[in-house]
N, C-alpha and C positions, 0 to 999 in steps of 0.2 A: 645513218651514218654512227657508226661507233669506233670506239676510241680504245685502244689498250691500255689500262690503268698502269701507270709506273710502279714500279716493285716496291719501293721504297715511300712513306708519307714525306710530302713536302712542308719544310718548316715554312709556316705563316712569317712573313719578313718583317710585320709590324708590330707594335704594341703602341696603343692608344691608353693613354693616362685621362682621367676626365672627372672635371669640378664638379662636387656635390653642391656647393655654395659660393656666394661672392655676386662680382658685378654681372656676370651671364645670366644667372639665376633671376637675378634682381631686375631685369629689364624685360620679364616677356609682358607681351601687351595681345590682349584678346580683342578682335571685331566680329562681328554679325553680319554676313553678306544676305541681302533678301530677294535679290532681283538678277534672275540670268538671260541673256539673251544670246541665242544658238544661231549660228551663219552655215549654211550648207556651201561650201566650196564646189565641191562633186561627191559624186557616189559615195566617196571614202572620206575625205576630210573635211574637217568643222573647225570653227573657230568661235569662242565663247566670250563674252563679256559677262563678268562677274561685278556688282556693286552692291552700296547699299542707299535704297531710294532719298535716305534723307542726307547723303553726302557726307557723314562721317566716319566711311571707311575708306580703305583703300580700292582702286579699281584694279580688277584683275584682268589680265588677257590669258586665254590659253588656246592652244592649238593642239590637234590632236586627231590620229584616224578612227575613225567611227568603229572601223573592226575589230580594235585592238581595247584593252581594258581602259576604261577613261578615268580612272582612279589612278591604275597605274604611271599613266602617261601624263597625267596633271601637273607639266610644266608651266609655270605662270610666268609671266613677265606684268610688273607694275612701276609708274613713275614714283620716285622717292626722293624726296628733298633732305639734304644733310651738308651740313654747314655754309650754307649759301650757294650750293652746286646741285644743280638737277641730273639725276641718273634713273636712267631704266635700270633696274635690277631682276636679274632672271633666277630662280630656283625650283626646288621641287617642292609640292604638297605631300607629306607623310604624314599616315596614321587618320588620315580624310580630313586635317585641319592645320598642323603644324608647317612651318614654311622653312625652309633649307635653303640657305642662298650658295647658288653655283657661280654666278659670275655678274656683271654688271657692265653697261657702257653709257657714255654720255650721248646722249641723243644728240643728232645732227640737227642745224637748226633748221627750222621748218620754212621753205620758203615762201615770200611774199606772194599772194596771190588773191584775187577777186572771182567769185563764183559769180556765174551770172544765171538767172533762172530763165528757162526755157519758157516757150509760149506750148500751151496745149498740156494734156494731162497722158499718163501711162499707165496700163495696166501690168503687172509684172507675177508670174505665177497664177496660181488659181483664188489667193487671197488681199493681194493687195490692188485694189481699183484706183484709178483718181491720183495715182501718184505724182508728186513734183518733181521734176529733172533739173539739177542744177550741173552747168558746165565750167571746167576749170581750164585754161590755156596753161599748160605743162611746159611745155617748149616748144620751140619750132616745130609743128607738125604733129604736136602730142597733145592731145586732151585727154582731159578726164570727165566723166559723169557719175554723179551722185544720184540717186535716186530716195526719196523722202514720201513717206507715208503718216498721213495724220490718224493715228490711233482714237483722237478724240476722249482720252481716258484722263485728261488733267495734270499726268506726269510731265515732268521736266527732263528729259533725256540728254540735256547739251554735254555734261562732264563726260558721262559714258561714251557718247559721242564723240566728242573731243580728242578722248584717249584712243579710240579704234582708228578716227584717221591718222592721228597722229602716228600708231604703227605701222604705217604705211607711208611716213612721209610726206603726208597731205595737209594743208593748212586747216583749220578748226571752221565750221559750217555753222554759222548762230542759225538755230533753228528755235522755231515757235513751241509753245507747249503743247507738249503731245505728240509731236515729231520725231518721227525715229529714221535711221538711216535703215533702208531695207535692201541696197545692193549700191554697188559702185564698179565701172569697170575704165579700162584705159583704150584709147584706139587711137587710130590713124587714119589718113585718108587712103593708105595702100594696104592697109591689115584688117583682119576684124577684131571684134572687139575682143578684150582680153579681162575675167573678172579680177577684180582687185580685194572684194569683199563678196563672198559669196551671198545669196539669197537667204533673206532672215527665215529662218524654219520656224524658230518657236519664241517665245517670250513668255517666262514662269517667274512665279515666285519661287523662292530658294531658302533652304533653311542650312546656311554654311557659316561654319566658324572659321576661322580665319586668325591664327596666332602666331606670332612673329618673336625673334628675340634680337630685339632693339640694339643690345649691346655688341651682339655678334654683327648683326649689319653695319654697323656703325664702325666698328673695327676692322670690318671688312673692306669698307671703302676707304677707310684712312691710307694716306700713302706710305706713312711710317710703318712697316710692318711690326716692329714693337710693339706697339698698341695691341693687336691681336694676340701676340704672343704673351704679353701681361694677363690680359684677358681670361686666356685660357691655363694661364699656368697660377692656380689658386688651388690651395689645399684648407681642410683635410680632400681626401679623393677617394671613389672606388675604383681599383685596379681593374677596371671591367673585361676589356677585350687585349687581354694579356695571354694572347694561343701561343703556345710553344710548339704546337706541333699538330698534325692531322692525325684523327683518330681512324679514319680507312684511308686504302691505296686508294689515290685520285690520279686522274691524267691531267694534262696541263689545262684541257678547256673548263673541266669542272673545278680545278683549283682557282683559275682566273674568276670565275663567276662568284665563288664562295667566297674570296678576298675582298672582290667589290661588295658583296653582301653585307660582310663583317664591318667594310668600312663604313657603309651606310648606316648600318644598325650601332654602329659606334658614336657616329656623329649626331646621330638623332637622340640617343642617350645622353652625351654629353647636355646638350641643349636643351630636352625637355624630358626626355624619358625619365631622368631619376627622381622628376616629381612624384610621379606616380609609376612606382615599381610594379604593380600587378598590371595597368593597362599597356606598360612597356612589353610584359611578359606576354602580353596578348597579341599586341601588333607582331612582337618578334615570331611568334608561331605561324602568325595567320600571313605574313610575308614571305616566311622560308615556303610554306606551303601553294602559295599562289606564285612566285618565283619557279620553284620545282614545274608545275603543270605549265605555266607559260613558256619555258624553254624548252620544254618537250613538245609544243604546239607550236611554237616557233622555228621547229627540227635546230634548234641550236645544241640540246642535249638530245641525245638517246633514251629510252626507256630506262635502262640502268643508269646511266649518268645522271639521270633528272631524280631516281632512288636512291643514289648516293651523295647527289648533291643536297637532299631534305634528310636523310640520316646525320649526316657531318653536321648538318646546322644545329640539327635537333639535339646532337651528343653536346654541345657548348649551351645550351640555353640556359644551363642552372649557373652561368658565371655571373647571372646579377642575382646572388642570393644576396640576403641583407647583411651576412657576417662578412662581406667582402668589403663591407661601406665603413668598417672603423679605421679610425689614424693608425 
């Protein structure tokens, strides 16, 4: 599908002013995750749990389409405690390791319930033999089955499995050491079983840094928007994303996607990118190239539109020059 470009360049209607120092920069915290459990819901969709085996890092939950680029679609949820309240915060991983807050919810109370261990042993797939099965009465005529496998590796999976169950509003199941959930389903007497947690496809070590801006997260959770405004109104600052117009004639769809790209890059620069300008520059180019190809493959942009997207993005990349950082 092609779209005729507008005759005149469109004016980019936002101006971003970014902090170079201050509270937002000072509250950057780095974690390292070393374990990953990946569940296959169907041929296309996956759910993954990323965590640190010693329990000293957040537990991340992410779902994505296997046929799409995993890193681009790495939207994560993770439990977060702020001023005595529990939240489930949602966000995006950018540049492989940096968390950008998108939103949050206050988790619903997990209903009370006692799992009952069923008699017998079950085999799931070609890997998991002699599994235990726990049943939970969810409500009248609704039941849950959770299948557990003993990996005999001496690891404690309880924290990671608790968050996995809570993500689908199920109560925690106390597991023995080495035991891990490999599948869960919902069923009634009248209907076939429906998968809630796909079959555990693989369990691997990983080498994943996870970096957060705690000041930005806490301000985003604060009911008083004034705290967020004050956090982001610190000088001196670079005027990085002050774009006064397009350099190419663009149609409305390409314009909208570029506007989204600049907004994402500006937000990332404010929170993390200013700490390493060279790394930010590499990521900017990498993301622009990826998106141009991604939008073309997904048929959101034609070949010509994709080329214009990349050309326009590249024409603004020098906005991050150090001379713009003066007071």
